[in-house]
C-alpha positions as CSV (number, residue, x, y, z in Angstrom):
1,M,197.7,108.7,39.2
2,A,197.3,106.3,36.3
3,F,193.7,105.5,35.2
4,D,192.2,102.2,36.1
5,I,191.2,100.2,33.0
6,G,187.6,100.9,33.8
7,D,188.3,104.7,33.2
8,K,190.6,104.4,30.2
9,L,189.8,104.7,26.5
10,V,190.5,101.1,25.5
11,I,190.8,99.9,21.9
12,G,190.8,96.2,21.0
13,V,192.7,95.3,17.9
14,S,193.1,91.9,16.1
15,S,196.4,90.8,14.9
16,S,194.9,90.8,11.4
17,A,194.2,94.6,11.6
18,L,197.5,95.5,13.3
19,F,199.7,93.5,11.0
20,D,199.7,92.2,7.4
21,L,199.0,88.5,7.9
22,S,198.2,87.7,4.3
23,E,201.2,85.4,3.9
24,S,200.4,83.6,7.2
25,H,196.7,83.3,6.3
26,Q,197.6,81.7,2.9
27,V,199.6,79.1,4.8
28,Y,196.6,78.4,6.9
29,L,194.4,78.0,3.9
30,D,196.9,75.8,2.1
31,Q,198.2,73.7,5.0
32,G,195.6,73.9,7.8
33,A,196.0,74.6,11.5
34,D,199.0,72.2,11.9
35,G,200.9,73.7,9.0
36,Y,200.1,77.2,10.2
37,R,201.4,76.4,13.6
38,A,204.6,75.0,12.2
39,Y,205.0,78.0,9.9
40,Q,204.6,80.5,12.7
41,E,207.0,78.7,15.0
42,A,209.6,78.5,12.2
43,H,209.2,82.2,11.6
44,I,208.9,83.4,15.2
45,D,211.6,86.0,14.9
46,A,210.4,87.3,11.4
47,I,208.9,90.6,12.1
48,L,205.4,91.0,10.6
49,P,204.8,93.9,8.2
50,R,202.6,96.8,9.4
51,G,198.9,96.4,8.8
52,V,196.1,98.9,7.9
53,A,195.4,99.8,11.5
54,F,199.0,100.2,12.6
55,P,199.5,103.9,11.9
56,F,196.3,104.7,13.9
57,I,197.2,102.4,16.8
58,R,200.8,103.8,17.0
59,R,199.5,107.4,17.2
60,F,196.7,106.5,19.6
61,L,199.2,105.0,22.1
62,A,201.3,108.2,21.8
63,I,198.5,109.9,23.9
64,N,200.0,108.2,27.0
65,R,203.3,109.9,26.3
66,C,201.6,113.2,26.5
67,F,200.0,112.3,29.8
68,P,202.4,109.8,31.5
69,E,200.9,110.2,35.0
70,Q,197.3,109.4,33.9
71,M,198.1,106.9,31.0
72,P,194.5,107.5,29.8
73,V,194.5,105.1,26.8
74,E,195.2,101.4,26.2
75,V,195.3,98.9,23.4
76,V,194.5,95.2,24.0
77,L,195.3,92.5,21.4
78,F,192.4,90.2,20.6
79,S,193.5,87.2,18.6
80,R,192.2,83.9,17.2
81,N,195.8,82.6,17.5
82,S,196.8,80.3,20.3
83,P,199.4,81.7,22.7
84,E,202.1,79.6,20.9
85,T,201.3,80.9,17.4
86,G,200.7,84.4,18.8
87,L,204.3,84.7,20.0
88,R,205.3,86.0,16.6
89,V,202.7,88.7,16.9
90,M,203.8,89.7,20.4
91,R,207.5,89.8,19.3
92,S,206.5,92.0,16.4
93,I,204.6,94.3,18.8
94,A,207.8,94.6,20.9
95,H,209.9,95.2,17.8
96,Y,207.9,98.2,16.8
97,G,207.9,99.6,20.4
98,L,204.1,99.4,20.8
99,D,203.0,99.6,24.4
100,I,200.6,96.6,24.3
101,S,200.8,94.3,27.2
102,R,197.3,92.8,27.6
103,A,196.1,90.1,25.1
104,A,193.4,87.5,24.6
105,F,194.4,84.4,22.6
106,M,191.3,82.4,21.7
107,T,192.9,79.4,19.8
108,G,190.6,79.6,16.8
109,K,187.5,81.1,18.4
110,S,186.1,84.6,18.0
111,P,187.3,86.9,20.8
112,F,184.5,89.5,20.7
113,T,182.6,88.0,23.7
114,Y,185.4,89.3,25.9
115,L,185.3,92.9,24.8
116,P,183.3,94.1,27.8
117,A,185.7,92.4,30.2
118,F,188.4,94.8,29.0
119,N,186.1,97.9,28.9
120,T,186.6,98.0,25.1
121,A,185.3,101.2,23.4
122,L,186.2,99.9,19.9
123,F,187.2,96.5,18.4
124,L,189.1,96.6,15.1
125,S,189.4,93.5,13.0
126,A,189.9,92.3,9.4
127,N,187.6,89.3,10.1
128,S,184.1,90.2,9.0
129,D,182.5,87.4,11.0
130,D,184.1,88.7,14.2
131,V,183.0,92.3,13.5
132,R,179.4,91.4,12.6
133,G,179.2,89.1,15.7
134,A,180.4,92.0,17.9
135,I,177.9,94.5,16.4
136,A,175.0,92.0,16.7
137,A,175.9,91.5,20.4
138,G,175.8,95.3,20.9
139,Y,179.5,95.9,21.1
140,P,181.4,98.7,19.2
141,A,183.4,97.2,16.3
142,G,184.6,98.0,12.8
143,L,185.9,96.0,9.9
144,V,189.3,97.2,8.6
145,L,189.2,97.3,4.8
146,P,192.3,96.6,2.7
147,S,194.4,99.6,1.8
148,K,198.0,100.7,1.3
149,I,199.9,101.6,4.5
150,S,201.2,105.2,5.1
151,D,202.9,105.8,8.4
152,E,205.1,109.0,8.3
153,D,207.2,109.2,11.5
154,D,207.3,113.0,11.4
155,D,203.5,113.2,11.4
156,I,202.6,113.1,15.1
157,E,198.9,114.0,14.8
158,L,196.2,111.4,15.3
159,R,193.4,112.3,12.8
160,V,190.1,110.4,13.3
161,A,187.1,110.9,11.0
162,F,183.5,109.6,11.7
163,D,180.3,109.5,9.6
164,F,177.4,110.5,11.8
165,D,174.2,108.4,11.2
166,G,174.7,104.7,12.0
167,V,178.1,105.4,13.5
168,L,178.0,108.1,16.2
169,A,174.1,108.2,16.2
170,D,171.6,105.4,15.8
171,D,169.9,104.7,12.5
172,E,166.5,106.3,13.3
173,S,166.8,109.1,10.7
174,E,168.6,106.9,8.2
175,T,165.7,104.5,8.3
176,I,163.3,107.4,7.4
177,F,165.6,108.3,4.5
178,K,165.7,104.8,3.2
179,A,162.0,104.3,3.4
180,N,160.6,107.7,2.4
181,G,163.4,109.7,0.7
182,L,165.2,112.9,1.3
183,G,162.2,115.2,1.6
184,E,160.7,113.2,4.5
185,F,164.1,112.9,6.0
186,H,164.5,116.6,6.2
187,A,161.0,117.1,7.5
188,H,161.6,114.5,10.2
189,E,164.9,116.1,11.3
190,T,163.4,119.6,11.3
191,L,160.5,118.4,13.5
192,H,162.9,116.7,15.9
193,M,165.8,119.1,15.7
194,A,165.7,119.8,19.5
195,R,165.6,116.0,20.4
196,P,169.1,114.4,20.6
197,H,169.7,111.1,18.8
198,Q,170.2,107.9,20.7
199,P,173.9,106.8,20.7
200,G,175.2,104.7,17.8
201,P,177.9,102.0,18.1
202,L,180.9,104.4,18.3
203,A,179.3,107.1,20.4
204,G,181.2,105.9,23.5
205,M,184.5,106.0,21.7
206,F,183.8,109.5,20.4
207,Q,182.9,110.7,23.9
208,K,186.1,109.3,25.4
209,L,188.1,110.8,22.6
210,A,186.5,114.1,23.5
211,V,187.9,113.6,27.1
212,M,191.4,113.4,25.4
213,Q,190.6,116.7,23.6
214,K,189.7,118.4,26.9
215,M,192.9,117.1,28.5
216,E,194.9,118.5,25.6
217,Q,193.2,121.8,25.9
218,A,194.0,122.0,29.6
219,A,197.6,121.1,28.8
220,Q,197.8,123.9,26.2
221,D,196.1,126.4,28.6
222,A,198.8,125.6,31.1
223,D,201.6,125.6,28.5
224,P,201.0,127.5,25.2
225,A,203.9,125.5,23.7
226,Y,202.0,122.3,24.1
227,R,201.1,120.9,20.6
228,K,197.8,119.0,20.4
229,I,197.9,115.6,18.7
230,V,194.3,114.6,18.5
231,R,192.1,115.9,15.7
232,I,188.5,114.7,15.2
233,A,186.3,115.3,12.2
234,I,182.7,114.4,11.4
235,I,182.0,114.0,7.7
236,T,178.3,113.4,7.0
237,A,176.1,113.5,3.9
238,R,173.6,115.6,5.8
239,S,173.1,119.3,4.9
240,A,170.8,122.1,6.2
241,P,168.2,121.9,7.7
242,S,169.1,118.4,9.1
243,H,172.5,119.7,10.4
244,E,170.8,121.2,13.5
245,R,170.0,117.8,15.0
246,V,173.6,116.8,14.7
247,V,174.6,119.9,16.7
248,T,171.8,119.2,19.3
249,T,173.0,115.6,19.7
250,L,176.7,116.4,20.2
251,K,175.8,119.3,22.6
252,S,173.7,116.9,24.7
253,W,176.7,114.6,25.0
254,G,179.0,117.4,25.9
255,V,181.3,116.8,23.0
256,S,182.3,118.5,19.7
257,A,184.5,117.7,16.8
258,D,187.4,119.9,15.7
259,E,186.0,119.9,12.1
260,T,182.5,119.1,11.0
261,F,181.4,118.8,7.3
262,F,177.8,118.7,6.1
263,L,178.3,117.6,2.5
264,G,174.7,117.4,1.2
265,G,175.5,114.2,-0.7
266,M,178.8,115.5,-2.1
267,E,181.5,112.8,-2.4
268,K,183.3,112.4,1.0
269,S,186.5,111.7,-0.8
270,R,186.8,115.4,-1.6
271,V,187.2,116.2,2.2
272,L,188.9,113.0,3.2
273,S,191.8,113.7,0.7
274,V,192.4,117.0,2.5
275,F,191.9,115.9,6.1
276,K,193.9,112.6,5.6
277,P,192.5,110.7,8.6
278,H,194.5,107.8,10.0
279,I,191.1,106.0,10.3
280,F,187.6,106.8,8.9
281,F,184.5,105.1,10.1
282,D,181.3,104.8,8.0
283,D,178.3,102.4,8.2
284,Q,177.8,102.3,4.4
285,L,180.2,100.4,2.2
286,T,179.2,102.4,-0.8
287,H,180.6,105.5,0.8
288,L,183.8,103.8,1.7
289,Q,184.2,102.3,-1.8
290,A,183.6,105.8,-3.3
291,A,186.2,107.4,-1.1
292,P,189.8,107.5,-2.2
293,G,191.6,104.2,-2.0
294,G,195.3,104.9,-1.6
295,T,196.5,105.3,1.9
296,I,193.3,106.3,3.8
297,P,192.4,103.5,6.2
298,M,188.7,102.8,5.8
299,V,186.6,101.0,8.5
300,H,183.1,99.6,7.9
301,V,180.7,99.7,10.8
302,P,178.1,97.1,9.8
303,F,175.3,98.6,11.9
304,G,171.6,99.5,11.3
305,V,169.4,99.8,8.3
306,A,172.2,100.4,5.9
307,N,173.5,96.8,6.6
308,R,170.2,94.9,6.8
309,L,169.6,92.3,4.1
């Protein structure tokens, strides 16, 4: 029996994250809303190039092909377009064979207020105002940063990487570090190693991805030939002794990652270049800017002390 949308892992994606709209956006800047509308109508059958989030979304939707009876995941399009100008987006979605049927077209307004209506565990957008508005309202969101697109058809895995503090967990400990330095941070984490963190903005998404992991494990137990497609990594600047509280927190949530890296301040790019995630979430732009550019899709989660002015 297929999951109701209230039970699914739902990702909301903007047209600007899913496709490369740089040409269309330039028309909007040069010619305004009327010129943009005329341009999109004139190019309605011109397929949009793949955007930064496309490889992630394509593989994410493939989870449903592994579990066709449950259909446990869904992607909803959230767009500032009107339904008329959004037709090109929808036709591009159909061209690429993406199973996206639900959409919200806001005709110039930000769509983030409707995220709870669709049970959205994550909203991906290339519009910083929309992402910051969503985070400020308490909704899970990430800003897709520009990068090259790599989407190899023979690579069926979905690799997702998360920072820990300010992404999966709240910014309690990060606040200690910012205010008092590394020594106090380690002392605080050692004192509280048995107390789980409060959830951060993407904790809900991680927990639902963990359900997908368990479904895949059950499928492999039933059929050893089943090939898992979901791989999750946590890549954090923490090191011993602060690593114990990460383990405590994940255990309290009943989840785990396939691979966990405690880097102790080492550059995350060294691990990212090997893991090659289809999406990587971090709350600190400095970490994302220091990571390899190239074809690793970086997503900034503007949450907590690391993003306060």
